[in-house]
PAZAPA-4460 file (N, C-alpha, C; in steps of 0.05 Angstrom, whole numbers, plus 32768, in hexadecimal, padded with zeros to 4 digits):
% residues 317
    n_x    n_y    n_z   ca_x   ca_y   ca_z    c_x    c_y    c_z   seq   type   mol
   8010   7FE8   8000   8001   8002   8002   8012   8019   7FFF     1      M     A
   8027   801A   8011   8039   8031   8010   8046   8035   7FF6     2      A     A
   804B   801F   7FE7   8057   8023   7FCB   8044   802F   7FB9     3      E     A
   802A   8027   7FBB   8017   8032   7FA9   800F   804F   7FAE     4      F     A
   8013   8056   7FC8   800D   8072   7FCE   8026   8084   7FC6     5      L     A
   803C   8079   7FC7   8053   8087   7FBD   8051   808C   7F9C     6      K     A
   8049   8078   7F8F   8045   807C   7F73   802D   808F   7F6E     7      V     A
   8017   808C   7F7D   8001   80A1   7F7A   8009   80BD   7F81     8      L     A
   801B   80C0   7F94   8025   80DA   7F9D   8037   80E8   7F87     9      G     A
   8045   80D7   7F78   8055   80E1   7F62   8043   80E7   7F4A    10      A     A
   802D   80DA   7F45   801D   80DF   7F2F   800A   80F7   7F33    11      V     A
   7FFF   80FA   7F4A   7FEA   810F   7F4F   7FF5   812B   7F49    12      L     A
   800B   8134   7F52   8013   8150   7F4E   8013   8156   7F2F    13      P     A
   801B   8144   7F20   801C   8148   7F03   8000   8150   7EF7    14      V     A
   7FED   813F   7F00   7FD1   8143   7EF6   7FC5   815C   7F03    15      F     A
   7FCD   8163   7F1D   7FC1   817B   7F2A   7FCB   8192   7F1D    16      L     A
   7FE5   8193   7F11   7FF0   81AA   7F04   7FE1   81AD   7EE8    17      I     A
   7FDB   8196   7EDB   7FCB   8198   7EC2   7FB0   81A2   7EC7    18      A     A
   7FA5   8199   7EDD   7F8A   81A3   7EE3   7F89   81C2   7EEB    19      L     A
   7FA1   81CC   7EF5   7FA3   81E7   7EF8   7FA3   81F7   7EE0    20      L     A
   7FB2   81EB   7ECC   7FB5   81F7   7EB1   7F99   81F7   7EA3    21      G     A
   7F8B   81E1   7EA7   7F6F   81E2   7E9D   7F5F   81F8   7EAA    22      F     A
   7F61   81FE   7EC3   7F52   8212   7ED1   7F5B   822F   7EC8    23      Q     A
   7F76   8230   7EC5   7F81   824C   7EBD   7F77   8253   7EA3    24      L     A
   7F73   823E   7E90   7F68   8245   7E76   7F49   824C   7E7A    25      R     A
   7F3C   8240   7E89   7F1F   8248   7E8D   7F1E   8262   7E99    26      R     A
   7F31   826B   7EA9   7F2F   8286   7EB5   7F3D   829B   7EA2    27      M     A
   7F48   8291   7E8B   7F54   82A3   7E77   7F6C   82B2   7E84    28      D     A
   7F7C   82A2   7E96   7F94   82AD   7E9F   7FAB   82A0   7E8F    29      W     A
   7FA8   828B   7E84   7FBC   827F   7E71   7FAC   827D   7E58    30      L     A
   7FB3   8290   7E46   7FA4   8295   7E2D   7FAF   8285   7E17    31      T     A
   7F9F   8280   7E02   7FA6   8273   7DEB   7FBB   8283   7DDB    32      K     A
   7FBB   829C   7DDD   7FD0   82AC   7DCF   7FEC   82A6   7DD9    33      A     A
   7FEE   829D   7DF1   8007   8297   7DFF   8012   827C   7DF8    34      A     A
   8000   826B   7DF0   8008   824F   7DED   8021   8249   7DDB    35      D     A
   8020   8255   7DC4   8035   824F   7DB1   8052   8258   7DBB    36      E     A
   8051   826F   7DC6   806A   8279   7DD2   8075   826A   7DE7    37      S     A
   8063   8264   7DFB   8069   8253   7E12   8072   8237   7E0C    38      L     A
   8064   822B   7DF9   806C   8211   7DEF   8088   8212   7DE4    39      L     A
   808E   8225   7DD1   80A9   8227   7DC8   80BD   822B   7DDB    40      K     A
   80B8   823B   7DF0   80CB   823E   7E06   80D0   8225   7E15    41      V     A
   80B9   8215   7E1A   80BC   81FE   7E2A   80CC   81E9   7E1B    42      S     A
   80C5   81E6   7E02   80D1   81D0   7DF1   80EC   81D5   7DEA    43      V     A
   80F3   81EE   7DE3   810D   81F6   7DD8   8120   8202   7DEB    44      N     A
   8117   820B   7E04   8129   8215   7E17   8127   8206   7E32    45      V     A
   810F   8207   7E3F   810F   81FC   7E5A   8114   81E0   7E5B    46      L     A
   8107   81CE   7E4B   810A   81B1   7E4B   8127   81A9   7E44    47      L     A
   8132   81B6   7E2D   814F   81B0   7E28   8162   81B6   7E3E    48      P     A
   815B   81CD   7E4C   816D   81D2   7E64   816B   81BD   7E7A    49      C     A
   8153   81B3   7E7D   814F   819C   7E92   815D   8183   7E88    50      L     A
   815B   817F   7E6D   816A   8168   7E63   8189   816A   7E66    51      A     A
   8193   8183   7E61   81B1   8187   7E63   81B9   8183   7E7F    52      F     A
   81AA   818D   7E93   81B3   818D   7EAE   81B1   8171   7EB9    53      S     A
   81A1   8160   7EAE   81A0   8143   7EB8   81B3   8132   7EA7    54      N     A
   81BE   8139   7E93   81CE   8127   7E82   81EC   812F   7E83    55      I     A
   81F2   8147   7E84   820C   8152   7E80   8221   8149   7E94    56      S     A
   8218   8141   7EAE   8229   8138   7EC2   821B   8120   7ED0    57      N     A
   8217   810C   7EC0   8208   80F4   7EC9   8218   80DC   7EC5    58      N     A
   8225   80D1   7EDA   8238   80BA   7ED6   8228   80A0   7ECB    59      P     A
   820E   809D   7ED0   81FF   8087   7EC4   8201   8087   7EA7    60      E     A
   8203   80A0   7E99   8201   80A3   7E7C   821D   809E   7E70    61      L     A
   8231   8098   7E80   824B   808F   7E75   8249   8070   7E6D    62      L     A
   8234   8062   7E76   8230   8046   7E6F   8224   8044   7E54    63      K     A
   8230   8035   7E42   8225   8031   7E26   8207   8029   7E26    64      P     A
   8201   8017   7E39   81E5   800D   7E39   81D1   8022   7E40    65      E     A
   81D8   8039   7E4A   81C6   804F   7E51   81C5   8065   7E3C    66      N     A
   81D8   8061   7E29   81D9   8074   7E12   81D1   8069   7DF8    67      V     A
   81D7   8050   7DF2   81D3   8044   7DD8   81B6   8038   7DD6    68      L     A
   81AE   8029   7DE9   8193   801C   7DE5   817C   802D   7DEB    69      L     A
   817E   8040   7DFE   8163   804F   7E02   8157   805D   7DEB    70      P     A
   8166   806B   7DDA   815A   8078   7DC2   814D   8064   7DAF    71      P     A
   815A   804C   7DAC   814F   8038   7D9B   8134   802E   7DA7    72      V     A
   8134   802A   7DC0   811B   8020   7DCC   8105   8035   7DCC    73      V     A
   810D   804F   7DCF   80F9   8065   7DCD   80ED   8064   7DB1    74      G     A
   80FF   8065   7D9C   80F5   8065   7D81   80E1   804D   7D7C    75      F     A
   80EA   8036   7D86   80DA   801F   7D81   80BE   801F   7D91    76      F     A
   80BF   802A   7DA8   80A6   802B   7DB8   8090   803D   7DA7    77      S     A
   809A   8055   7D9F   8088   8065   7D8F   807F   8057   7D76    78      I     A
   8092   804B   7D68   808A   803D   7D4E   8077   8024   7D53    79      G     A
   807D   8017   7D67   8069   8001   7D6E   804D   800D   7D75    80      L     A
   804B   8020   7D84   802F   802A   7D88   8022   8033   7D6F    81      G     A
   8031   8043   7D5D   8025   804C   7D44   801E   8034   7D33    82      M     A
   802C   801F   7D31   8026   8008   7D24   800C   7FFA   7D2E    83      A     A
   8008   7FF9   7D49   7FF0   7FEF   7D55   7FD9   8000   7D4E    84      A     A
   7FDB   801B   7D4F   7FC6   802D   7D48   7FBF   802C   7D29    85      G     A
   7FD4   8027   7D1A   7FCF   8026   7CFC   7FBF   800C   7CF5    86      W     A
   7FC4   7FF7   7D03   7FB6   7FDD   7CFF   7F97   7FE0   7D03    87      L     A
   7F90   7FF0   7D16   7F75   7FF1   7D1E   7F66   800D   7D17    88      V     A
   7F75   801E   7D08   7F6C   8038   7D03   7F4F   803A   7CF6    89      R     A
   7F4B   8027   7CE4   7F31   8026   7CD4   7F1C   801F   7CE9    90      K     A
   7F20   8009   7CF8   7F0C   8002   7D0C   7F07   8018   7D21    91      F     A
   7F1B   8026   7D29   7F17   803A   7D3E   7F09   8053   7D33    92      A     A
   7F11   805B   7D1C   7F08   8076   7D11   7EF4   8074   7CFB    93      T     A
   7EF3   805B   7CEC   7EE3   8059   7CD5   7EF1   8063   7CBC    94      G     A
   7F0B   806B   7CBF   7F19   807A   7CAA   7F36   8070   7CA9    95      S     A
   7F40   8071   7C8E   7F5F   806A   7C8C   7F6D   8084   7C82    96      T     A
   7F5E   809B   7C82   7F6A   80B3   7C7A   7F73   80C3   7C90    97      D     A
   7F6E   80DD   7C91   7F7B   80EE   7CA6   7F75   80E5   7CC2    98      A     A
   7F5D   80DE   7CC7   7F52   80D6   7CE3   7F61   80BE   7CEB    99      S     A
   7F61   80AA   7CD8   7F6E   8091   7CDF   7F8C   8094   7CE4   100      G     A
   7F99   80A2   7CD3   7FB5   80A8   7CD6   7FBD   80B6   7CEF   101      R     A
   7FAB   80CB   7CF6   7FAD   80D8   7D0F   7FA8   80C6   7D27   102      T     A
   7F96   80B3   7D26   7F92   80A0   7D3B   7FAC   8090   7D42   103      F     A
   7FB8   8086   7D2A   7FD0   8077   7D2C   7FE7   8085   7D3B   104      A     A
   7FEC   809F   7D33   8000   80AF   7D40   7FF9   80B3   7D5D   105      I     A
   7FE0   80BB   7D63   7FD8   80C0   7D7F   7FDC   80A8   7D91   106      S     A
   7FD9   808F   7D87   7FDD   8078   7D95   7FFA   8074   7D9D   107      I     A
   8009   807A   7D87   8026   8075   7D89   8036   8088   7D9B   108      G     A
   802E   80A2   7D9B   803D   80B7   7DA9   8030   80B7   7DC6   109      V     A
   803F   80AC   7DD9   8037   80AD   7DF7   8044   80C6   7E01   110      F     A
   803B   80CD   7E18   8044   80E5   7E26   8061   80E0   7E2F   111      N     A
   8076   80E6   7E22   8091   80DC   7E27   80A2   80F3   7E36   112      F     A
   8095   8108   7E3C   80A8   811E   7E47   809A   812A   7E5F   113      G     A
   8086   813B   7E5B   807B   814C   7E6E   8071   813D   7E8A   114      F     A
   8065   8125   7E87   805C   8118   7E9F   8070   8104   7EA9   115      V     A
   807F   80F3   7E97   8093   80E2   7EA1   80AA   80EE   7EAE   116      P     A
   80B3   8104   7EA8   80CB   8110   7EB5   80C7   8114   7ED2   117      I     A
   80B2   8120   7EDC   80AF   8122   7EF8   80AB   8108   7F07   118      P     A
   809C   80F5   7EF7   8098   80D9   7F04   80B2   80CB   7F06   119      L     A
   80C3   80CA   7EF1   80DB   80BB   7EF3   80ED   80C7   7F09   120      V     A
   80EE   80E4   7F0A   8100   80EE   7F20   80F4   80E8   7F3C   121      R     A
   80DA   80E7   7F40   80D0   80E2   7F58   80D3   80C5   7F62   122      S     A
   80D0   80B4   7F4E   80CF   8096   7F52   80EA   808A   7F52   123      L     A
   80FE   8095   7F41   8116   8086   7F3D   812F   8097   7F3C   124      F     A
   812D   80B5   7F3F   8145   80C3   7F42   8150   80CF   7F29   125      G     A
   8164   80E0   7F2C   816F   80EF   7F15   817D   80DF   7F00   126      E     A
   818A   80C8   7F09   8197   80B8   7EF3   8184   80AD   7EDE   127      N     A
   816B   80A5   7EEA   8158   809C   7ED7   814C   80B3   7EC6   128      A     A
   814B   80CC   7ECF   8141   80E2   7EC1   8154   80E6   7EA8   129      V     A
   816F   80E3   7EAB   8183   80E6   7E96   817E   80D1   7E82   130      G     A
   8177   80B9   7E86   8176   80A5   7E74   815A   80AB   7E67   131      V     A
   8147   80B6   7E74   812D   80BC   7E68   812F   80D0   7E52   132      L     A
   8141   80E3   7E57   8146   80F6   7E3E   8154   80E9   7E28   133      F     A
   8165   80D8   7E2C   8174   80C8   7E16   815D   80B8   7E08   134      V     A
   814C   80A9   7E16   8136   809A   7E0D   8126   80AC   7DF9   135      F     A
   8123   80C4   7E04   810E   80D7   7DF4   811B   80E2   7DDB   136      N     A
   8136   80DE   7DD7   8141   80E4   7DBD   8133   80D1   7DA8   137      V     A
   8130   80B9   7DAC   8123   80A6   7D9B   8104   80AB   7D98   138      G     A
   80F8   80B3   7DB0   80DC   80B9   7DAB   80D7   80D0   7D9C   139      T     A
   80E6   80E6   7D9F   80E5   80FF   7D8E   80E9   80F8   7D71   140      L     A
   80FE   80EA   7D6D   8105   80E2   7D4F   80EE   80D3   7D43   141      L     A
   80E2   80C0   7D50   80CA   80AF   7D47   80B2   80C3   7D44   142      A     A
   80AD   80D4   7D56   8096   80E5   7D53   8097   80F5   7D3B   143      M     A
   80AD   8104   7D36   80B0   8117   7D23   80B6   810A   7D06   144      W     A
   80C2   80F1   7D06   80C8   80E3   7CEE   80AF   80D1   7CE4   145      S     A
   80A9   80BE   7CF6   8094   80AC   7CED   8078   80BA   7CEF   146      L     A
   8075   80CB   7D03   805C   80D8   7D03   8057   80EC   7CEB   147      G     A
   806A   80FB   7CE6   8066   810C   7CCD   8063   80FE   7CB4   148      V     A
   8072   80E6   7CB0   806F   80D7   7C98   8054   80CA   7C97   149      M     A
   8049   80C1   7CAC   8030   80B4   7CAD   801A   80C9   7CA4   150      L     A
   801C   80E2   7CAD   8008   80F6   7CA6   800D   8104   7C8C   151      L     A
   8027   810A   7C86   802F   811E   7C72   803C   810F   7C5C   152      H     A
   804A   80F9   7C62   805A   80E9   7C4B   806F   80F9   7C42   153      G     A
   807A   810B   7C4F   8090   811C   7C46   80AA   8114   7C56   154      D     A
   80BC   8106   7C4B   80D3   80FB   7C5A   80E6   8113   7C62   155      L     A
   80EA   8126   7C4F   80FC   813C   7C54   80F2   814E   7C6C   156      R     A
   80D8   8154   7C6D   80CE   8162   7C84   80D1   8152   7C9C   157      T     A
   80CC   8138   7C9C   80CF   8127   7CB2   80EB   8129   7CBE   158      A     A
   80FE   8127   7CAD   811B   8127   7CB7   8123   8142   7CC3   159      I     A
   8118   8156   7CB6   811D   8170   7CBF   8113   8176   7CDB   160      R     A
   80F9   816D   7CE0   80EC   816F   7CF9   80F9   815E   7D0E   161      K     A
   8104   8146   7D07   810F   8134   7D1B   8129   8141   7D26   162      A     A
   8137   8154   7D18   814F   8160   7D23   8145   817B   7D2F   163      I     A
   8143   817B   7D4A   8137   8191   7D5A   8148   8197   7D71   164      N     A
   813F   81AC   7D80   8150   81B3   7D96   8152   81A0   7DAC   165      V     A
   813C   8192   7DB6   8140   817F   7DCB   8152   8167   7DC4   166      P     A
   8152   815F   7DA9   8163   8148   7DA2   817F   8152   7DA1   167      V     A
   8185   816B   7D96   81A0   8173   7D95   81AC   817A   7DB0   168      V     A
   819A   8184   7DC3   81A2   8188   7DDF   81AD   8170   7DEB   169      T     A
   819C   8159   7DE8   81A3   8140   7DF6   81BD   8135   7DEB   170      V     A
   81C1   8137   7DD0   81D9   812D   7DC4   81F1   813D   7DCF   171      V     A
   81EF   8159   7DD1   8203   8168   7DDB   820A   8163   7DF7   172      L     A
   81F5   815E   7E06   81F9   8158   7E24   8209   813E   7E27   173      A     A
   8202   812A   7E16   8211   8110   7E18   822A   8114   7E12   174      L     A
   8233   8126   7DFE   824D   812C   7DF7   825D   8138   7E0E   175      V     A
   8251   814A   7E1B   825D   815A   7E32   825F   8146   7E48   176      V     A
   824E   8135   7E4C   8252   8122   7E62   8268   810B   7E5B   177      N     A
   8267   8103   7E43   827C   80EF   7E3C   8298   80F9   7E3C   178      A     A
   829C   8112   7E33   82B8   811F   7E33   82C0   812C   7E4D   179      T     A
   82AE   812E   7E5E   82B7   813B   7E79   82B7   815A   7E75   180      G     A
   82AD   8163   7E60   82AA   8182   7E5E   829A   8190   7E72   181      L     A
   8287   817F   7E7F   8277   818C   7E93   8285   8199   7EAA   182      H     A
   829F   818F   7EAF   82B0   8199   7EC5   82B7   81B6   7EBE   183      A     A
   82B7   81BD   7EA5   82C1   81D8   7E9B   82AA   81ED   7E99   184      Y     A
   8291   81E4   7E9E   827A   81F6   7E9C   8278   8208   7EB6   185      I     A
   8277   8220   7EB4   8278   8230   7ECD   825F   8227   7EE0   186      P     A
   8260   8229   7EFA   824C   8224   7F0A   8234   8237   7F07   187      G     A
   8237   824F   7F01   8222   8260   7EF9   8213   8257   7EE2   188      L     A
   821F   824F   7ECE   8212   8245   7EB8   8200   822B   7EBE   189      A     A
   820C   8219   7ECD   81FD   8203   7ED4   81E6   8207   7EE6   190      N     A
   81E9   821C   7EF9   81D2   8223   7F09   81BC   822F   7EFA   191      D     A
   81C3   8240   7EE5   81B0   824D   7ED5   81A2   8238   7EC4   192      T     A
   81AE   8226   7EB8   81A3   8211   7EA8   8191   81FE   7EBB   193      I     A
   8199   81FA   7ED1   8189   81E9   7EE4   816E   81F7   7EEB   194      G     A
   8170   8212   7EF3   8158   8221   7EF9   8146   8222   7EE2   195      M     A
   814F   8228   7ECC   813D   8227   7EB1   812F   820C   7EAE   196      L     A
   8140   81F6   7EB4   8133   81DB   7EB0   811E   81D5   7EC3   197      G     A
   8122   81E0   7EDC   810C   81DA   7EEF   80F1   81E6   7EE7   198      L     A
   80F1   81FB   7ED7   80D9   8208   7ECD   80CB   81F6   7EB8   199      C     A
   80DA   81E6   7EAB   80D0   81DA   7E94   80B7   81C7   7E96   200      G     A
   80B7   81B9   7EAE   80A2   81A5   7EB2   8087   81B2   7EBB   201      I     A
   8089   81C3   7ECE   806E   81CF   7ED6   8063   81E0   7EC1   202      P     A
   8073   81EF   7EB1   8069   81FF   7E9C   805D   81EB   7E85   203      M     A
   806A   81D8   7E80   8060   81C6   7E6B   8047   81B9   7E73   204      S     A
   8046   81AE   7E8A   802C   81A3   7E96   8013   81B6   7E96   205      I     A
   8019   81CF   7E9E   8005   81E3   7E9E   7FFB   81E7   7E82   206      L     A
   800C   81E7   7E6E   8004   81E9   7E52   7FF3   81D3   7E47   207      L     A
   7FFA   81BB   7E4F   7FEA   81A5   7E48   7FCE   81A6   7E53   208      I     A
   7FCB   81AD   7E6E   7FB1   81B2   7E79   7FA0   81C7   7E6A   209      G     A
   7FAE   81DD   7E62   7FA0   81F3   7E55   7F98   81EB   7E3A   210      A     A
   7FA9   81DC   7E2A   7FA4   81D3   7E0F   7F8C   81BE   7E10   211      M     A
   7F8B   81AD   7E24   7F76   819B   7E25   7F5C   81A9   7E2B   212      M     A
   7F5B   81BE   7E38   7F43   81CE   7E3D   7F3B   81D7   7E23   213      K     A
   7F4B   81E3   7E11   7F43   81EC   7DF6   7F37   81D6   7DE5   214      D     A
   7F41   81BE   7DE6   7F37   81AC   7DD3   7F20   8198   7DDF   215      H     A
   7F1B   819B   7DF7   7F08   818A   7E03   7EEE   8191   7DF9   216      F     A
   7EE8   81A9   7DF2   7ECC   81B0   7DE6   7EC8   81A6   7DCC   217      A     A
   7EE0   819F   7DBD   7EDD   8198   7D9F   7ED6   8178   7D9F   218      E     A
   7ED7   816C   7DB6   7ED6   814E   7DB6   7EBA   8145   7DBE   219      C     A
   7EAD   8138   7DAA   7E93   812B   7DB1   7E9A   810D   7DB9   220      D     A
   7E9E   8109   7DD0   7EA4   80EE   7DD8   7E90   80D9   7DD6   221      F     A
   7E78   80E3   7DD7   7E62   80CE   7DD2   7E61   80C4   7DB6   222      R     A
   7E68   80D3   7DA2   7E68   80CA   7D86   7E82   80BC   7D7F   223      S     A
   7E96   80BD   7D90   7EB0   80B0   7D89   7EB8   809A   7D9D   224      S     A
   7EA3   808D   7DA6   7EA9   8076   7DBA   7EBC   8065   7DB0   225      F     A
   7EBE   805C   7D96   7ED1   8047   7D8D   7EED   8055   7D8D   226      R     A
   7EF2   806C   7D84   7F0C   807A   7D87   7F16   807A   7DA3   227      V     A
   7F05   807F   7DB6   7F0D   8082   7DD2   7F12   8066   7DDD   228      C     A
   7F00   8053   7DD9   7F04   8038   7DE4   7F1B   802B   7DD9   229      S     A
   7F21   802C   7DBF   7F37   801E   7DB3   7F52   802A   7DBD   230      V     A
   7F52   8045   7DBE   7F6A   8054   7DC8   7F71   804A   7DE4   231      S     A
   7F5C   8049   7DF6   7F64   803F   7E12   7F6D   8025   7E10   232      V     A
   7F60   8012   7E00   7F68   7FF7   7E01   7F85   7FF2   7DF8   233      A     A
   7F8C   8003   7DE4   7FA8   8001   7DDA   7FBD   8010   7DEB   234      L     A
   7FB7   802B   7DEE   7FCB   803D   7DFD   7FCC   8036   7E1B   235      R     A
   7FB9   802E   7E26   7FB6   8029   7E44   7FB7   800B   7E4B   236      I     A
   7FAE   7FFC   7E38   7FAC   7FDF   7E3E   7FC3   7FCD   7E31   237      G     A
   7FC4   7FCB   7E16   7FD6   7FB9   7E0A   7FF2   7FC3   7E09   238      L     A
   7FF7   7FDD   7E00   8013   7FE6   7DFC   8023   7FE7   7E17   239      L     A
   8015   7FEE   7E2F   8026   7FED   7E46   8032   7FCF   7E4C   240      P     A
   8021   7FBA   7E48   802B   7FA0   7E4B   8044   7F9A   7E39   241      V     A
   8042   7FA4   7E21   8059   7FA1   7E0F   8074   7FAF   7E17   242      V     A
   806F   7FC7   7E20   8085   7FD7   7E2A   8092   7FCC   7E44   243      M     A
   8082   7FC4   7E55   808C   7FB7   7E6E   8098   7F9D   7E69   244      I     A
   8090   7F8F   7E55   809D   7F74   7E4E   80BA   7F7B   7E41   245      A     A
   80BB   7F91   7E33   80D4   7F9B   7E28   80E8   7FA1   7E3F   246      L     A
   80DD   7FAC   7E55   80EE   7FB5   7E6B   80F7   7F9C   7E79   247      A     A
   80E7   7F88   7E78   80EF   7F6F   7E85   8104   7F5D   7E77   248      K     A
   8100   7F5D   7E5D   810F   7F49   7E4E   8125   7F54   7E3B   249      W     A
   8124   7F6E   7E36   813C   7F7A   7E26   8154   7F7D   7E3A   250      L     A
   816B   7F7C   7E2C   8183   7F81   7E3E   8186   7F9E   7E47   251      P     A
   8173   7FA6   7E57   8173   7FC2   7E60   8183   7FC7   7E79   252      C     A
   818D   7FDE   7E7C   8196   7FE9   7E96   817E   7FEB   7EAA   253      S     A
   8185   7FED   7EC3   816F   7FF4   7ED5   8162   800E   7ED1   254      I     A
   8173   8023   7EC8   8166   803C   7EC2   8155   803B   7EAA   255      E     A
   8159   802C   7E94   814A   802A   7E7F   812E   801B   7E85   256      L     A
   8132   8005   7E96   811B   7FF7   7EA1   8108   800B   7EAF   257      Q     A
   8113   801D   7EBF   8102   802F   7ECE   80F4   8044   7EBC   258      Q     A
   8103   804D   7EA7   80F6   805E   7E91   80DF   8051   7E84   259      V     A
   80E5   8037   7E7A   80D1   8029   7E6C   80B7   8023   7E7C   260      L     A
   80BC   801E   7E96   80A5   801B   7EA7   8093   8031   7EA8   261      L     A
   809E   8049   7EAD   808F   8060   7EAE   8083   8068   7E93   262      V     A
   8092   8067   7E7E   8086   806C   7E64   806F   805A   7E5A   263      Q     A
   8071   803F   7E65   805D   802C   7E5E   8043   8036   7E69   264      A     A
   8041   8044   7E80   8027   804B   7E8E   801D   8066   7E83   265      A     A
   802B   8071   7E6F   8023   808D   7E66   800C   808D   7E53   266      M     A
   7FFB   80A2   7E53   7FE6   80A5   7E3F   7FF1   80B0   7E26   267      P     A
   7FE0   80B4   7E12   7FE6   80C0   7DF9   7FED   80DE   7E00   268      S     A
   7FFF   80E9   7DEF   8009   8105   7DF2   7FF7   8118   7DE3   269      A     A
   7FFC   8132   7DE8   7FED   8147   7DDE   7FFA   8150   7DC2   270      I     A
   8013   814A   7DBD   8023   8150   7DA8   8016   8147   7D8C   271      F     A
   800A   8130   7D8B   7FFD   8128   7D71   7FE6   813E   7D67   272      P     A
   7FDC   814C   7D7A   7FC9   8161   7D74   7FD8   8176   7D63   273      V     A
   7FF0   817E   7D6B   8001   8190   7D5B   8009   8186   7D41   274      L     A
   8010   816B   7D3F   801A   8160   7D28   8001   815E   7D15   275      I     A
   7FEA   8157   7D1D   7FD2   8158   7D0C   7FCC   8171   7D01   276      A     A
   7FCF   8186   7D12   7FC9   81A2   7D07   7FDC   81AA   7CF2   277      R     A
   7FF5   81A2   7CF5   800A   81AB   7CE3   800A   819A   7CC8   278      L     A
   8003   8181   7CCA   8006   8172   7CB1   7FEC   8163   7CA7   279      Y     A
   7FD6   8170   7CAB   7FBD   8168   7C9D   7FB1   8150   7CAC   280      G     A
   7FB3   814C   7CC5   7FA7   8137   7CD4   7F8D   813E   7CDE   281      G     A
   7F81   8132   7CF3   7F68   8138   7D01   7F6C   813E   7D1B   282      N     A
   7F6F   815A   7D23   7F76   815F   7D3F   7F61   8156   7D53   283      P     A
   7F49   8154   7D4B   7F33   814B   7D5E   7F38   812F   7D67   284      V     A
   7F41   811C   7D54   7F45   8101   7D5A   7F5E   8101   7D6D   285      V     A
   7F74   8110   7D68   7F88   8110   7D7A   7F82   811A   7D96   286      A     A
   7F70   812E   7D96   7F68   8138   7DB1   7F58   8124   7DBF   287      T     A
   7F45   8117   7DB4   7F35   8102   7DBE   7F45   80ED   7DCB   288      Q     A
   7F5A   80E2   7DBD   7F6C   80CD   7DC6   7F7B   80D8   7DDD   289      V     A
   7F88   80F0   7DDE   7F97   80FA   7DF2   7F86   80FD   7E0B   290      A     A
   7F6D   8109   7E0A   7F5E   810F   7E20   7F54   80F5   7E2F   291      I     A
   7F49   80E4   7E1D   7F3D   80CB   7E2A   7F53   80BA   7E39   292      V     A
   7F6A   80B8   7E2B   7F7F   80A6   7E36   7F8B   80B4   7E4F   293      T     A
   7F8D   80CE   7E4F   7F97   80DE   7E66   7F84   80D9   7E7E   294      T     A
   7F6C   80DD   7E79   7F57   80D9   7E8E   7F59   80C0   7E9B   295      L     A
   7F5B   80A9   7E89   7F5C   808E   7E94   7F74   8088   7EA2   296      V     A
   7F8A   8095   7E98   7FA4   808F   7EA4   7FA5   809A   7EC0   297      S     A
   7F93   80AE   7EC9   7F93   80B6   7EE4   7F91   809D   7EF8   298      L     A
   7F81   8089   7EEF   7F7F   8073   7EFF   7F92   805C   7EFA   299      G     A
   7F9B   805C   7EE1   7FAB   8043   7ED9   7FC9   8046   7EDE   300      T     A
   7FD3   8062   7EDE   7FF0   8064   7EE0   7FFC   8057   7EFB   301      I     A
   7FEE   805E   7F12   7FFA   8051   7F29   7FF8   8032   7F28   302      P     A
   7FE3   8026   7F1C   7FE0   800A   7F19   7FF6   7FFE   7F09   303      L     A
   7FFC   8009   7EF0   800E   8000   7EDF   802A   8001   7EEC   304      W     A
   802F   8018   7EF7   8049   801C   7F04   804F   8006   7F1A   305      L     A
   803B   8001   7F2A   803E   7FEE   7F40   803F   7FD3   7F35   306      R     A
   802E   7FCB   7F23   802F   7FAF   7F17   804A   7FAC   7F06   307      A     A
   8050   7FC0   7EF7   8068   7FBC   7EE7   8082   7FBC   7EF7   308      G     A
   8083   7FCB   7F0C   809C   7FC9   7F1D   809E   7FAF   7F2A   309      A     A
   8087   7FA2   7F33   8088   7F87   7F3D   8092   7F73   7F29   310      A     A
   8086   7F77   7F0F   808E   7F62   7EFC   80AA   7F64   7EF2   311      F     A
   80B4   7F7E   7EF0   80D1   7F83   7EE7   80E3   7F82   7EFE   312      V     A
   80D9   7F7F   7F17   80EB   7F7F   7F2F   80F9   7F9A   7F34   313      D     A
   80EA   7FB1   7F32   80F7   7FCA   7F38   80ED   7FD4   7F52   314      L     A
   80FD   7FE5   7F60   80F7   7FF0   7F77   80F4   8010   7F74   315      D     A
   80E1   801C   7F83   80DF   8038   7F83   80F1   8043   7F97   316      F     A
   80FB   805D   7F92   810D   806A   7FA7   80FC   8071   7FC1   317      E     A
***
């Protein structure tokens, strides 16, 4: 019971902050006009600072198994989810065009950053957070390459989008860590980067809550029962089993097992809404999948974390 309460205590603050973002949007304190600029700052400044501070002086990331395998597993995890969504897209949406393609992407892209980062830190510590950022190199590459190609069919655009600030920052931080250059970074610079990084998670989660408020009214959940039920069955039911099995049987380090366990429990992300808007998808389908899986995950995240930790034989800090 104490273990379950610890997991629940790590999960609840994340959703309370998202709920606050939802309410701030209702009160018009966090306006739509601010979304684009705040999202750019979060994704291109604050979260890269958080990644750099967790990677650039992390002894666990001197181990090859914590650098080479995590991005591959991250890419495969997103690709596996997209493949599962692709196979049932017509059954779920009645369509194989924009709606069906968007559904496949939404199933594949789980919430790999905003929610898992505080959970991994709370449950497993800073070393696992560093591995999470390396894992997310693969998830970002998969989201912007496979996701864009599924919707847009443009390989050049997909490759260009896959090379972005978060990915470049993680690679740079790994180089700094491996070469020992972190010892030459002034303390003032490290402190500044660390302080900026600490802002990234609450800011990002507030934005998620606000954006969900915007799109909630667009979703007629009664007429999209099949989209919602199939997305829950795949993203919250089947895919966590597969990812926890990977954590158990792949030659993973303990840190990668910890990351996979948390990622397995995650709902679909809000990013497919943006991808759908940019590349001719159906944002309403992406919103429906994100909202319904997020709501269901309020109850399932603690259950998956507890059951998965027992199966993989992991302990919480």
